[in-house]
VOBARO-387884 format. One record per atom (N, C-alpha, C): residue in three letters; x, y, z. Coordinates in steps of 0.05 Angstrom, whole numbers, plus 32768, in hexadecimal, padded with zeros to 4 digits. Atoms other than C-alpha are relative to their C-alpha. Example, Ala and Ser with C-alpha at 12.3 -4.5 7.8 and 13.67 -1.06 7.14 Angstrom:
ALA80127FE88000
ALA80F67FA6809C
ALA801280188000
SER7FF07FE87FFF
SER81117FEB808F
SER7FF18016800E
END
This chain:
MET80118001800D
MET8508844F8BCB
MET80037FF27FDA
THR8000800A8016
THR84E8842F8B84
THR8001801D7FE8
PRO7FFF7FDB800F
PRO84F5846A8B48
PRO7FE17FF87FF0
LEU801680018010
LEU84B4847C8B27
LEU80007FF77FE3
SER7FFB8000801D
SER849E845E8AE2
SER800B80217FED
ARG7FFF7FE5800B
ARG84AD848D8AAD
ARG7FE980057FEA
ARG80167FF78005
ARG847184878A88
ARG7FF280048016
SER800F7FE37FE6
SER845B84AF8AC3
SER8007800E8002
ILE7FF37FEC8009
ILE848384E48AB7
ILE7FF3800B7FEB
VAL7FF87FF9800D
VAL845E850C8A98
VAL7FE880218009
ASP80047FDA7FFE
ASP8448855D8A88
ASP7FED80088023
PRO800F7FF97FE9
PRO841E857C8AC8
PRO7FE180137FE7
PHE800F7FF1800F
PHE83DE85988AAC
PHE7FFA8016800F
HIS80007FE88005
HIS83EA85DF8AB3
HIS7FE28010800D
ALA80247FFA7FFE
ALA83A285F98AAC
ALA7FF67FF98027
ILE800D80087FE3
ILE838F85D28AF2
ILE801880028015
ASP7FEA7FE57FE1
ASP83D085F48B22
ASP7FFC800C7FF6
ILE80007FE87FFF
ILE83C1862B8B04
ILE7FD8800A800D
MET80157FFB7FE8
MET8378861F8B25
MET80087FFE8024
SER8000800D7FDD
SER838D85FD8B5F
SER800B8018800E
GLU7FF87FEB7FEA
GLU83BF863D8B77
GLU7FE980197FFD
ALA80167FE47FFA
ALA837C866E8B65
ALA7FF07FEE8011
LEU801680017FE8
LEU8352863F8B95
LEU80168003800F
LYS7FE780037FEC
LYS839086408BC2
LYS7FF080218005
LEU800A7FDB7FF0
LEU8386869A8BC8
LEU7FE980017FF4
GLU80107FF97FF1
GLU834586968BC9
GLU7FFD7FEE800D
ARG800780017FE5
ARG834486728C04
ARG800B80078018
SER7FF77FF57FE5
SER836F86A28C21
SER7FEF801B7FFD
GLY800F7FEE7FFD
GLY834386D38C1C
GLY7FFB801B7FDA
ARG7FF77FF4800E
ARG835A86EA8BD2
ARG7FDE80057FEB
SER80108009800F
SER831986F58B95
SER800C80017FE7
ILE7FF5800C8019
ILE832D86D08B5C
ILE7FE27FF67FEC
ILE8007800A8019
ILE830586CD8B20
ILE80047FF47FF5
HIS7FE9801E8016
HIS831086828AF6
HIS7FFA80017FEA
LEU800C80048025
LEU831486868AAC
LEU80137FF77FFC
ALA7FF4801A8008
ALA833E86458AB6
ALA7FF47FE47FF3
ILE801080227FF9
ILE831E86098AB1
ILE7FE67FFE7FEF
GLY80197FFE8012
GLY82ED85F68A80
GLY7FF77FEB8012
GLN801A80068002
GLN82B285EC8AB1
GLN7FEA80167FFE
PRO80107FF47FFF
PRO826886018AAC
PRO7FFF80178025
GLY80107FEE7FEA
GLY825586388ADF
GLY7FE98003800F
ALA802880117FFB
ALA820786168AE4
ALA80017FF68015
PRO800880137FF2
PRO81FB85E28B13
PRO7FF47FE47FF7
THR801280188003
THR81E7859B8B03
THR7FE5800B7FEF
PRO80147FFB7FFC
PRO819F859D8AE4
PRO7FED80058017
GLN800F80037FF5
GLN816885A78B0F
GLN7FFC7FDF7FFE
ARG80138015800C
ARG813D85708AF9
ARG802A7FE98002
ALA7FF980097FFF
ALA818285448AF4
ALA800F7FF1802D
ARG7FEE80067FED
ARG81A085538B46
ARG7FE47FF8800A
ILE8019800C7FF0
ILE814C853F8B5C
ILE80027FDF7FFA
VAL800380138001
VAL815984FB8B43
VAL80177FF88007
ALA7FED80047FEE
ALA819C84FD8B5C
ALA7FF47FEC8021
SER801080017FE7
SER817985048BA1
SER7FF77FEE8009
GLU801D801B8004
GLU813D84D18B98
GLU80227FE87FFD
THR7FF3801E8012
THR817784A18B81
THR80107FFB8022
LEU7FF17FFB7FE1
LEU81A584B48BCA
LEU7FEA7FFA8017
HIS801480077FF4
HIS816984AC8BEA
HIS7FF37FE28006
HIS800A80137FFA
HIS814984688BE1
HIS80017FEB7FFC
GLY7FEF80147FFF
GLY817D843D8BD6
GLY801380017FFB
ARG7FDD7FF58008
ARG81C3842A8BCF
ARG800D80027FEE
ILE7FEC800A8018
ILE81F8842F8B96
ILE800A7FF18003
GLY7FE980208002
GLY822083F98B82
GLY800280027FE4
TYR800280088012
TYR823283DB8B46
TYR7FF97FFA7FEE
THR801880058016
THR821883E68AFF
THR800E7FEC7FE6
GLU7FF8800C8021
GLU823383C18AB8
GLU801080118006
ALA7FFB7FF1800E
ALA827083D58A9F
ALA7FF380197FF7
LEU80017FE4800F
LEU825F83FE8A6F
LEU7FE680107FFC
GLY80167FED7FFE
GLY8221841D8A8B
GLY7FE97FF18002
ILE801A7FFA800C
ILE81DF841E8A98
ILE7FED7FFA7FF0
PRO800B7FFA801C
PRO81BA83FC8A61
PRO7FEA801F8000
ALA800A7FFA7FF3
ALA818C842E8A70
ALA800980207FFB
LEU7FE27FF18006
LEU81C384688A64
LEU800580057FE9
ARG7FF880118025
ARG81DB84428A2C
ARG7FEE80077FE5
THR80228004800D
THR819384378A08
THR8004802A7FF6
ARG80087FE77FFB
ARG8192848F8A13
ARG801580037FFA
ILE7FE67FF87FFF
ILE81D1849E8A0A
ILE80007FFC7FCE
ALA80088003801E
ALA81C4847C89BB
ALA7FE4800B7FF7
HIS80137FFA8009
HIS817D849789BC
HIS800C801D7FEB
HIS80027FE1800C
HIS819F84DE89B7
HIS801B80097FE5
TYR7FF680088025
TYR81CD84CA8975
TYR7FEB80077FEE
GLN801280048003
GLN818984B8895A
GLN7FF180277FF7
GLN800A7FE27FF1
GLN816D8506897B
GLN800F80157FE8
GLN7FEE7FE0800B
GLN81A58531895F
GLN801680057FE8
TYR7FFB80098021
TYR81BF850D892F
TYR7FFC7FF57FDF
GLY8015800F8008
GLY819084E2890C
GLY80117FE57FF2
LEU7FEE801A7FFD
LEU81CE84A5891B
LEU7FF57FF6800B
GLU8006801B7FF2
GLU81B984648930
GLU80197FF28006
ILE7FF380177FED
ILE81DB84468965
ILE7FF27FED800D
SER8009800B8003
SER81DE840F8978
SER800980018029
PRO7FF37FFB7FE9
PRO81DA841389D6
PRO80187FED8002
GLU7FE8800E7FF7
GLU820E83D989CC
GLU801C80107FFF
ARG7FE47FF48009
ARG8245840989AD
ARG8005800E8016
VAL80047FEF7FEB
VAL823C843489EC
VAL80077FFA8010
ALA7FEF80077FE6
ALA826B84398A2F
ALA7FFC8012800C
VAL80047FEF7FE9
VAL825C84608A6C
VAL800F80068000
THR7FE77FF87FF1
THR829484788A7C
THR7FFD8017801A
THR7FF97FF27FE0
THR82B8849E8AC0
THR8012801B7FF1
GLY7FFA7FE6800C
GLY82BA84DF8A9D
GLY80007FF97FD8
SER7FF680098021
SER82D984E68A51
SER80187FFA8009
SER7FDF80117FFF
SER831A84D58A68
SER80007FE97FFA
ALA8003802B8000
ALA830B848B8A7B
ALA7FFC7FFA7FE1
ALA7FFE7FFD801E
ALA82F484978A31
ALA80117FF17FFA
PHE7FE680018014
PHE833584A88A12
PHE80147FE68007
THR7FF080177FEC
THR835A846D8A4D
THR7FE77FEE7FEE
LEU800D80138002
LEU832684368A32
LEU7FFB80087FDC
ALA7FF47FF7801E
ALA832D844C89E8
ALA801B7FF27FF4
PHE7FE480048001
PHE8377844E89E4
PHE7FFE7FEE800A
LEU7FE880257FFA
LEU838A84008A0D
LEU7FEF7FF47FE1
ALA801280228011
ALA835083E689DD
ALA80157FFC7FDB
LEU7FE77FF7801F
LEU8379840B89A0
LEU80137FFE7FF8
PHE7FD97FF77FFF
PHE83BE841189A7
PHE800D7FEA800A
ASP7FE2800F7FEE
ASP83FF83E389BB
ASP801380138000
VAL7FE07FF1800E
VAL843A83FC89CB
VAL800780107FF1
ASP7FE17FF58019
ASP845C843289A6
ASP7FF27FFD7FEB
ASP80167FF58012
ASP842084378980
ASP8006801F7FFB
CYS80017FD87FF8
CYS842384848963
CYS7FDF80037FFE
VAL80137FF88003
VAL83EC84A8896B
VAL7FF6801A7FFF
ALA800D7FEC8003
ALA83D384EB894E
ALA7FF280208016
ILE80127FFA7FF6
ILE83C1851C8971
ILE800180257FF9
PRO80047FE18007
PRO83B68575895E
PRO800D800E8018
THR7FF67FF37FEE
THR83DD85A6897F
THR7FF9801A7FF3
PRO7FF780067FE2
PRO83C285D3899A
PRO7FDA7FEB800F
GLY8010800E8006
GLY839485A389B3
GLY80037FF88028
TYR800980057FDF
TYR837E85858A01
TYR80157FF0800E
PRO7FEF800D7FF8
PRO83B385688A32
PRO80077FEE8005
ALA800180207FFB
ALA839D852C8A44
ALA80047FE87FE7
TYR8001801C8017
TYR839A850689FF
TYR802480008003
ARG7FDD80117FFF
ARG83F3850D89FD
ARG7FFD7FFB801A
ASN7FF3801D7FF5
ASN83F584EF8A3C
ASN7FEE7FF98018
ILE8009802C7FF9
ILE83C484B68A49
ILE80157FF67FEE
LEU7FEF80158019
LEU83EC84A18A08
LEU801D80008003
LYS7FDB80037FF4
LYS843384B48A25
LYS7FFC7FE58019
THR7FFA80167FE8
THR842384888A64
THR7FF87FE27FF3
LEU801180268008
LEU83FB844F8A40
LEU801E7FFD7FED
GLY7FEF80078012
GLY844484528A14
GLY7FF17FF47FE9
LEU80047FF88017
LEU842E846089D2
LEU801080288004
ASN7FF37FE27FFC
ASN8454849C89B3
ASN7FE180157FE8
VAL80107FEE8002
VAL842E84D889A6
VAL800680137FE9
VAL80007FF08006
VAL843185028963
VAL7FEF80117FF4
GLU80117FE38001
GLU841C85478962
GLU800080057FE7
ILE80077FF98015
ILE8401856A8928
ILE7FF880187FFB
PRO80087FEA7FF8
PRO840885B58927
PRO7FEC80127FEA
THR801E7FF7800D
THR83C485DB890D
THR800B801C8015
THR7FFB7FE98006
THR83C686298908
THR7FD78015800C
HIS800A7FFA800A
HIS839D86628908
HIS7FF080067FE8
ASP80047FFF801D
ASP839F866388C4
ASP7FE67FEC8000
THR800E80137FF6
THR8381862988CD
THR7FE67FF98006
ARG800F7FF87FEA
ARG834C863388F4
ARG7FFD7FE78015
TRP7FF4801A7FE5
TRP83768608892C
TRP7FEE7FE67FFD
THR800780228011
THR835A85BE88FE
THR80127FFA7FE5
VAL7FF3800C800B
VAL8379859188E7
VAL7FFC7FF47FE1
THR80047FFE801C
THR837B85828898
THR7FFF7FDE7FF3
PRO7FF48019800D
PRO837E853E8878
PRO80177FFC7FED
GLU7FE980048009
GLU83B6854B8856
GLU80177FFA801B
GLN7FF580097FE6
GLN83DB855188A2
GLN7FFF7FDF8006
ILE8003802B7FF3
ILE83CA850F88A9
ILE800A7FF67FF3
ALA8001800E8025
ALA83D984F48868
ALA802280028009
GLN7FE17FFE7FF1
GLN84248510887C
GLN80087FF48015
ALA7FF3800D7FE7
ALA842F84FD88BC
ALA7FF77FE97FFF
HIS7FFC801C7FFF
HIS841884B888A8
HIS80177FFD7FF4
ALA7FE180098015
ALA845184BC8872
ALA80157FF68012
LYS7FEE7FFA7FF0
LYS847C84D188A4
LYS800D7FE28011
LYS7FFC80147FEA
LYS846D849988DA
LYS7FF07FEC7FF9
PRO801E80088000
PRO8433846988D3
PRO7FEE80048026
ILE801A7FF57FED
ILE83F484868900
ILE7FF37FEE8004
LYS800B80157FF2
LYS83D4844C8925
LYS7FE180198002
GLY801E7FEB7FF9
GLY839F84848937
GLY7FFB801E8004
ILE7FFB7FD48005
ILE838784DA8940
ILE7FF37FFE8019
VAL80127FFB7FEC
VAL836E84F4897A
VAL7FF5801F7FFE
LEU80097FDD7FFD
LEU833F852E8963
LEU7FE9800E800A
ALA801E7FFD7FF0
ALA830C85628985
ALA7FF280167FF1
SER801E7FE98011
SER82CD858A8967
SER7FEB8001800E
PRO7FF97FE87FFC
PRO82C385BB8988
PRO80177FF4800A
ASN7FEC80017FEA
ASN830885BD89A2
ASN8006800A8014
ASN7FF77FF57FDC
ASN832E85C989DF
ASN801B800C7FF4
PRO7FF67FDF7FEE
PRO8360860289E9
PRO7FDB80127FEF
ASP80167FEC8018
ASP8331862C89AB
ASP7FEA7FF97FFB
GLY801A80028004
GLY82F08615899C
GLY7FFF80017FE4
THR800B80118027
THR82F486038953
THR7FF47FEC7FFF
MET80118020800D
MET82CF85CF8930
MET7FFF7FFD7FDB
MET7FF87FFC8018
MET82DE85B388F9
MET7FE17FFD7FE7
GLU80147FFE800F
GLU82AE85C288B7
GLU7FF37FDD7FF9
PRO801480247FFD
PRO8281857D88AB
PRO80117FFE7FD6
ASP7FF080088015
ASP82AB85808863
ASP80227FF5800C
ARG7FEB7FFD7FF7
ARG82E5858A8888
ARG80087FCF8005
LEU800D801D7FF7
LEU82CE854388BD
LEU80027FF27FE8
GLU800980198011
GLU82BA8518888C
GLU802080007FE8
ALA7FE380118008
ALA82FE851E885B
ALA801A80088012
VAL7FF87FFB7FE4
VAL8322851F88A2
VAL7FFD7FE38004
ALA800180267FF6
ALA82FE84D388AB
ALA80007FED7FF3
ASN800080078011
ASN830484C7886A
ASN801B7FF47FFA
CYS7FD880018009
CYS835D84CF8862
CYS7FF47FEB801F
CYS7FF680097FF3
CYS835184AF88AA
CYS80017FDD7FF1
ALA800B80228019
ALA832E84668883
ALA80127FF77FF2
ASP7FE780068014
ASP8361846A884E
ASP80147FF37FFF
HIS7FE280097FFA
HIS839A8461887A
HIS80047FFA8016
GLY800080087FDD
GLY8388844088B5
GLY800880088010
ILE7FFF7FF37FEA
ILE8380846B88DC
ILE7FF380068014
ARG801C80027FF0
ARG834E84638917
ARG7FFD802B8008
LEU800F7FE38003
LEU832484A18927
LEU800180068012
ILE80117FFE7FE6
ILE831184BA8966
ILE8009801B800D
MET80037FDB7FFD
MET82F484FF8972
MET7FED7FFC8014
ASP800B7FEE7FE7
ASP82E1852389B1
ASP7FE580197FF5
GLU80177FEC8001
GLU82A0853E89B2
GLU7FF280068015
ILE7FFD7FFA7FE8
ILE8299855889F0
ILE7FF2801E8005
TYR800E7FD87FFB
TYR8280859D89DE
TYR7FEC800A7FED
HIS800D7FF38004
HIS824C858E89B7
HIS7FE77FFF8009
GLY80187FF37FF7
GLY820E85AB89C3
GLY8007801C800F
LEU7FF87FD77FFC
LEU823785F289DE
LEU801080027FE1
VAL7FF57FFB801E
VAL823A85FB8988
VAL7FF980218000
TYR80177FEA7FFC
TYR82298648897A
TYR800480057FDE
ASP800A7FFF8012
ASP821386428933
ASP80157FF77FF2
PHE7FE680028021
PHE823E861D8908
PHE7FF57FD8800C
PRO800D80237FF7
PRO822485CB88F3
PRO80117FF6801A
THR7FF3800D7FED
THR823285A38927
THR7FF77FD97FF7
ILE7FFB801D8017
ILE8245854D8904
ILE80097FF8801A
SER7FEB800C7FEF
SER82538518892C
SER80147FF27FEC
ALA7FEB80048009
ALA829184FA8915
ALA7FEF7FF07FF6
LEU800F800C8003
LEU826784B28910
LEU7FE880027FDB
LYS80107FF28014
LYS823C84D588D5
LYS80157FEF7FE2
PHE7FF17FF7801E
PHE827C84CF88A1
PHE800F7FDF8011
SER7FEA800D7FFB
SER829E848D88C8
SER80007FEA800E
ASP7FFF80157FEA
ASP8286844E88F3
ASP801A7FFD800A
ASP7FDD80097FEB
ASP82D2843C890A
ASP8004800D8013
ALA7FEE7FEB7FDB
ALA82DA847F8930
ALA7FEC7FF18011
ILE800480037FDF
ILE82D984798977
ILE7FEA8023800A
VAL800B7FF77FF5
VAL82A784B48993
VAL7FFD80098012
ILE800380037FE4
ILE82B484D589D6
ILE7FEE8017800A
ASN800F7FE27FF4
ASN828084FE89FF
ASN7FF880038014
SER80037FFD7FE8
SER826F85138A3F
SER7FE28009800B
PHE800F7FE47FE8
PHE823F85398A79
PHE800F80128009
SER7FFC7FEE7FEF
SER826885638A87
SER800580167FF6
LYS7FFE7FE78004
LYS8262859E8A60
LYS7FEC80187FFA
TYR80137FF28004
TYR822885A58A46
TYR7FE57FFC8012
TYR800E80007FE9
TYR820585808A76
TYR800B800E8015
CYS7FEB7FEC7FE2
CYS822685A98AB9
CYS80007FE78008
MET7FFE801C7FEA
MET823D85608AD2
MET801F80068001
THR7FDF800B7FEE
THR828B856C8ADA
THR80127FEC801D
GLY7FE680127FD7
GLY829885538B28
GLY7FF27FF37FF2
TRP800D80157FFB
TRP825F851B8B11
TRP80177FE97FEB
ARG7FF080198007
ARG829C84FD8AE2
ARG7FF57FE67FF2
ILE800A80148011
ILE827284DD8AAF
ILE7FF780127FE7
GLY7FFB7FF9801D
GLY827A84CF8A6A
GLY7FF27FEB7FF5
TRP800E80228018
TRP826A84A38A28
TRP8019800B7FF2
MET7FEC7FFE8016
MET828D848C89F7
MET7FEE7FE67FDA
ILE800E800F8011
ILE826F846F89AE
ILE80117FF17FED
MET7FF280158001
MET829684318992
MET7FF87FF47FE6
PRO801380128017
PRO82918400895C
PRO7FFA7FEE800C
GLU8012801C8001
GLU826F83BD895F
GLU80147FF48021
GLY7FE4800C8002
GLY82B483978966
GLY8008800E8019
MET7FF57FEE7FF4
MET82D083C08994
MET7FEF7FFC801C
ALA80117FFB7FDD
ALA829883BC89D5
ALA800D7FF08013
ARG800580177FF7
ARG82AF837289F3
ARG801C8008800D
THR7FDC80007FF5
THR82F9838B89F8
THR7FFB80248012
ALA7FFD7FEC7FEE
ALA82E683D58A15
ALA7FEB7FF98017
GLU7FFF7FF67FE9
GLU82BD83BB8A4A
GLU80047FDD8017
CYS7FDE80127FF9
CYS82F5837F8A5B
CYS800A801D800D
LEU7FF67FEB7FEE
LEU831083BE8A69
LEU7FFC800C801F
ALA800B7FE97FEB
ALA82E383E38A8F
ALA7FF27FF2800C
GLN7FFF80107FE5
GLN82DC83B08AB9
GLN80137FF5801B
ASN7FE680047FEE
ASN831C83998AD5
ASN800A80197FFF
LEU7FF87FDA7FF9
LEU833283E98AD9
LEU7FF0800F800F
ALA80127FF07FE4
ALA82F784028AFF
ALA7FE17FF8800B
LEU8007800E8001
LEU82C983CE8AFE
LEU7FDB800A7FF3
SER80167FEE801B
SER828F84088AE9
SER7FFA801B8008
VAL7FFD7FE07FF5
VAL8278844E8AEF
VAL7FEF7FFF8016
ASN801D7FF27FE3
ASN8258846A8B27
ASN7FE680007FF2
GLU802380078004
GLU820C84588B2B
GLU7FEF801F8002
LEU80087FE57FF9
LEU81FA849D8B3D
LEU7FF580187FED
SER7FEE7FF68017
SER822384B88B0D
SER7FEE7FFD7FEA
GLN80028005801A
GLN81FE84958ADB
GLN7FE380067FFC
ILE801F7FFF8001
ILE81B084988AEB
ILE8002802E8003
THR800B7FE78005
THR81B584E88AFA
THR8002800F7FDA
ALA800E7FF9801B
ALA81CB84F08AB6
ALA7FF27FF97FEB
LEU801D80068016
LEU819784C68A8F
LEU7FEB80108013
ALA801D7FED7FEE
ALA817184FF8AC2
ALA800580187FE1
ALA7FF67FF18014
ALA819A85308A97
ALA7FF380077FEC
PHE800980098017
PHE8185851F8A52
PHE7FDF80197FFE
ASP80217FF48009
ASP813885428A60
ASP800680218014
ALA7FFC7FE37FFD
ALA815785848A79
ALA800580127FF1
THR80007FF8801E
THR815A859F8A3C
THR7FF8801A8005
GLU7FFD7FE27FFE
GLU813E85DF8A48
GLU80068010800A
GLU7FF67FFD7FF0
GLU815F85F08A84
GLU801E800B7FFA
LEU7FD37FF4800D
LEU81B185E48A5C
LEU7FF9800B7FE0
GLU80077FFA8018
GLU819586018A20
GLU8001802B800A
THR80037FE87FEE
THR818B86448A59
THR8023800B7FF9
VAL7FDF7FF47FF7
VAL81D4863E8A6A
VAL801480007FEE
LYS7FF37FFE8003
LYS81F086338A34
LYS7FFC80127FDF
ALA7FF57FE78011
ALA81DA86778A10
ALA800980178012
GLY7FF27FEE7FF4
GLY81F386948A4C
GLY80157FFA7FFC
TYR7FE5800E8010
TYR823586718A2A
TYR800080197FE7
ALA800B7FE8801D
ALA821C869C89EC
ALA7FFB80157FFF
GLU80197FE47FEF
GLU820E86D88A16
GLU8031800D8001
ASN7FE07FF57FFC
ASN826086D18A2C
ASN800F80037FEF
ARG7FFB7FF98009
ARG827886C389F7
ARG7FFF80197FEA
GLN80037FE78007
GLN826586FD89CE
GLN800880198009
TYR7FF37FFA7FF0
TYR8273871F8A06
TYR801E80027FFD
LEU7FE780068009
LEU82B987128A02
LEU800480037FD8
LEU7FEF7FFA8011
LEU82C4871189B9
LEU800280237FFB
LYS7FFA7FEC800F
LYS82B6875D89B5
LYS8015800B8026
ARG7FF77FF57FF1
ARG82D2876789FA
ARG80258007800C
LEU7FE08006800E
LEU831F874A89EB
LEU800780127FF8
PRO7FF77FEB8010
PRO832D877189BE
PRO800B80198001
GLU80167FE97FF5
GLU831387AF89E1
GLU80378004801E
ILE7FE980158000
ILE8351878C8A0B
ILE802380078005
GLY7FEB800A800B
GLY838D878589E8
GLY80027FE67FFA
LEU8005802D8004
LEU8383873489DE
LEU7FEB800B7FE3
THR80057FF38011
THR837287468998
THR80067FE27FE8
SER800780148009
SER837A87018978
SER80047FE08007
PHE8010801E7FFA
PHE835B86BC897A
PHE7FEC80037FE4
HIS80158001801F
HIS832A869F8947
HIS7FE07FFC8015
PRO801D80067FEC
PRO82DC869C896B
PRO7FFF7FDE7FFA
PRO8004801F8002
PRO82CD865C8986
PRO7FEE7FFE7FF6
ASP8013800A800F
ASP829E86348962
ASP7FF07FF48012
GLY80097FFB7FF0
GLY82838622899C
GLY80197FE9801A
GLY7FE97FF47FE6
GLY82A2860A89E4
GLY7FEC801B800F
PHE7FFB7FEF7FF6
PHE82B2862F8A0D
PHE801D8011800A
PHE7FE77FEC8002
PHE82F2864E8A0A
PHE800780137FEB
ILE7FED7FEC800F
ILE8318868089E9
ILE80167FFE7FFC
TYR7FDC80008000
TYR836D867789D1
TYR7FFD80157FFC
THR80057FE78016
THR837F86B889C6
THR8024800D8007
ASP7FE97FF2800E
ASP83CF86D489AF
ASP7FFD8015801F
ILE80037FE97FF7
ILE83EC86ED89ED
ILE802580048000
SER7FE27FF8800B
SER843586F689CB
SER800480178003
HIS7FF37FEB8014
HIS8435873789BD
HIS7FFD800F802A
LEU80007FFF7FE7
LEU842C87428A11
LEU80157FEE8017
ALA7FE780107FFC
ALA845D870A8A21
ALA800D7FE78001
ASP7FFB801B8007
ASP848986CD8A18
ASP7FF87FE68001
ASP800280207FF2
ASP847586968A4C
ASP7FDF80098003
SER801A80027FF5
SER842886878A4E
SER7FFC8001801F
MET800280007FD4
MET8435866E8A9E
MET800980158006
ILE80037FDD8001
ILE845486A88AA8
ILE7FF78008800C
PHE800F7FFE7FF5
PHE842686CA8A9E
PHE7FE680068000
ALA800D80017FF6
ALA83EE86A88AB7
ALA7FFE8007801C
ARG7FF97FFA7FDD
ARG840D86A38AFC
ARG7FFB80178008
ASP80047FE78008
ASP841986EF8AF2
ASP7FDF80138006
LEU80197FF18007
LEU83CF87008AE1
LEU7FF27FF68018
LEU801580107FDB
LEU83AE86CD8B1F
LEU800B80118012
ARG7FEA80087FDE
ARG83E386E68B57
ARG800080217FF7
LYS80087FEB8001
LYS83DE87348B3B
LYS7FF1800D7FFE
ALA80147FF88010
ALA83A087328B16
ALA7FD67FFB8008
GLY800F80137FF5
GLY837786F98B3A
GLY7FF480007FEF
VAL800580058025
VAL836086E58AFB
VAL800E7FEA8002
SER8000801B8008
SER836586998AE8
SER7FFF7FF57FE4
VAL8004800A8017
VAL837E86838AA2
VAL80097FEB7FF2
ALA7FE2801D7FF8
ALA83A186498A8C
ALA80107FFC7FDD
PRO7FE77FF28020
PRO83DE86538A5D
PRO80017FF07FE8
GLY7FF7800C8013
GLY83E986368A18
GLY800F7FF07FF7
ILE7FED80157FFF
ILE8424860D8A28
ILE7FEB7FE4800F
ASP800680098004
ASP83F285DD8A3F
ASP7FF17FF07FE3
PHE800B7FFC8021
PHE83CC85D689FB
PHE80177FF47FE4
ASP7FF07FFF801A
ASP840B85DC89CB
ASP801B80058011
HIS7FED80067FF7
HIS845585CD89E8
HIS8018800E7FEA
CYS7FFC7FDD800E
CYS846985FF89AA
CYS8006800A8002
GLN800E7FE58001
GLN84478636899F
GLN7FF8800A8018
GLY80217FF17FF7
GLY840F863889DF
GLY801980168017
SER7FEF7FF37FF6
SER844F86588A06
SER7FEB80287FFE
LYS800D7FD98016
LYS842C869989D1
LYS7FE380058010
TYR80157FFC800E
TYR83E7868889E2
TYR7FF57FFB8029
ILE801280087FF1
ILE83AC867F8A20
ILE7FE480067FF7
ARG8022801D8005
ARG836C86608A2D
ARG7FEB80138012
LEU80137FED7FF4
LEU832E86908A4D
LEU7FE87FF07FFF
SER800B800E8003
SER82F486608A5C
SER7FE280178009
PHE80177FE97FF7
PHE82B286898A58
PHE7FE97FEC8009
ALA8010801D7FF1
ALA828D864B8A83
ALA7FF480148013
GLY80017FF17FE6
GLY828086838ABD
GLY7FE6800C7FF8
LYS80107FE37FF8
LYS824F86B68AD2
LYS8004801B7FE9
LYS7FFE7FE48009
LYS824386FD8AA9
LYS801F80088009
ASP7FF37FE87FE7
ASP825A87278ADD
ASP801F7FFA8008
ASP7FDE80127FF3
ASP82A086FB8AF2
ASP80107FFF7FDF
ILE7FF77FEC801C
ILE82B186FF8AA8
ILE800580137FEC
GLU7FFD7FEC8005
GLU82A687448A9D
GLU800E80198018
GLU7FEA7FEF7FEC
GLU82D087558AE1
GLU801F7FF18001
GLY7FE480027FFF
GLY82FA87248AD0
GLY8013800C7FE4
CYS7FFB7FE3801A
CYS8305874D8A85
CYS80188017800A
GLN7FF67FEB7FFD
GLN8310878B8AAC
GLN801C80048016
ARG7FDD80047FEC
ARG834A87708AD9
ARG80137FF27FEC
ILE7FF680098009
ILE836A874E8A9E
ILE800D801B7FEC
ALA7FF17FEE8005
ALA836E87928A81
ALA8008800E800F
ASP7FDE7FE17FE8
ASP839687C28ABE
ASP80007FE87FF9
PHE7FE980087FF4
PHE83BC87818ACB
PHE8014800D7FD4
ILE7FF07FF98020
ILE83D387888A73
ILE8008801D8000
ALA7FFD7FE88002
ALA83CD87DB8A7B
ALA801E8007800A
LYS7FFA7FFB7FEE
LYS83F887D38ABA
LYS80297FF87FF0
ARG7FE780067FFA
ARG842887A58A97
ARG800E800F7FDA
VAL80008002800D
VAL842B87C58A53
VAL801480297FFF
LYS7FF77FF47FFF
LYS844288048A6E
LYS801F80098007
END
């Protein structure tokens, strides 16, 4: 048997494993409250679904331009003028199969095998795993509750001094904790990257889901930054697998050639549906208001049930909370909680190999009734555990 490649051996996405087990238990008849995955509980906006249905009825779905249909690229560029006051050429827009494909395109276009790329911890695990499969060296920069789980310019400079890094991947709001970089911090980080020749890749997929915090794109401070976003979160389109990337003009042809060869094009139906989703703001803002209500509920309820150490999320729909007073292994805790109480949560080990065993991540993207029931089950589970 032919052995598998070394670069294909990456850590599993434990939250997905938990979700899979939760779905299996649910199919067997168990009542499960799903708080593990960052997936909107609301459906794709009605206007977008109508357009998708009409598109299927009237014609075939075919190949498109590798970087996306012109109408969607233009509309995404217009979004940056509307939301951030930034003039972005549609030529700088690449439509991708979810944000995941955007990260792969960016990493392939910007870095060579054995280059060093920095990521924060805790952070989204797929950054680390995609980088590793592409033969890149991952430099982890630890963050803490005390620094609002955000990276400082000083940390970037120190990491670069130890071993030159070619790029850094940051998220604001961050996953798993929902914290954001203040505008002056974001500007300082962008300047630090420019000063040291480090390519800044910003994950902004939770923009739109921000609660009373200034929302500024990294593009305000750097035309050389690569910004990645998605229709999955704010636009409630996870399963449509549609995202985008804003890149410097000099990178566009390289990204196009890569996209042509890796995927030919993005699903045309998803692109047309995404274009219509831009016209569903009223419906989407109602969904966001539900997240805000869930967030306020959890900020009050979690301390009451014994989960007291977490940073209130500035955006997104996650809370990252310390469970070290209850367990020393977040994966075992998550599996016990699922099997004994019927609640799925994401183990912190996904997001941080060093300290993640002390944390779990809870999603508040679902229905409030489910979140209330989930909290009660967690409370009962904790009460039995501490007896």
